[in-house]
C-alpha angles and dihedrals in degrees: 000000000000121000093182134029121174126179131194087337112188132179121187125182116208126197108176107306093342118097126189119197105214094169121022106190114322122184127177139121130224124213121221106266098024122138108210129181116203113200137176140121123288111291093025091119099255101130091038086058092048092051090050090048092051095045093247088124142011132244122246092217140351133055133285120190120191123189087351095304128100111247090228084070093061122084120232088255092051091049089050091054093047091050090051099043108030103031128061120196127211118184133191091238090053091224095222125162103250097215100041127087123248085255091055094043092053089046094061099091091052092067088067098044133084093235109124113254095238087067095053098086095055093047093051095049090047093053092046092049091051091062095042097251103116090119090056100053096117095041122109120223089255085067097049134083121238092262091049091049089055092046090054087049093052089047089054087050089052101046096092090042095240122199091229137033117205109197118189109200090319089175096043094105098039133089120244098269093053093039088058092048093051095048088049091052090052089047094051090048089053096048100041101038101026094233116164111242125192109187129191112206141157092202123092089201091061097040089060092074090065125092091221134033125206118187121199133204132176091346095309137094109260098177136009121181143145115244 
C-alpha cells in the first residue's frame, strides 16, 4: 500500500523575472515501510523534494497524494496536524534547544498534540530509550557529543510515533563512527517498527542501508532502483 504518490511534481522559485527550477517533473511512489535513500549533488533538488514531502512547502505544479488523499484536499490545519503526528523530521543541524535538557527537547512535539499530558512522561522516556539515551535525559545539548545530539533529535522525531521519518543529511555533521551508529539506528527502527524512512545523504556508505536508492540530477530523478 502506498503512503506517498507524486506525479510530475515541480517546484519553481521566482525572484522578479528570474526563475529557478528546483524540481522539474518528479514522479514516484513510496510504499508503507520502505527505507529509501535519495542521493545527488548539491542543487539536484533533494532537500526541496523532502520539504515538499513533509508539507514544509507546496509544489508549483503536479500532484502529491499522501495516505491516498491529494494534499490539495487537506486544509492548512489538517496538514499541520499530519505533519506533527504522522511525520518525524531529523535534520543535519540537530535543531535542539540549547538551554533545554534532552527530556525537554523530546517533549516539544507533545505540546502540539492531542495526547493527554499525563501520558507525556512515559512517551518521552520510551522514545529516549529507543535511541539508547536514557542516561542522558537531564543533559543539555552542550553536554552531548554530536552523535548523542542526533540521537536526541531522532528521539524527538519518534515521540508521537509517526508513520514516516524524513531525515535530511542526518549524519552530515558526524564523524564516521557516529554516522554508522545513527544509520544503524534508523535501519533498526525501520526493520523493527515498520516505519517508512526517507533519507537524504551524500554518502554511499550510508545509502547502502536503504532498501531503495533514488539518484537525482538537475531537479529530476536520474535513477530509481531497489538495492
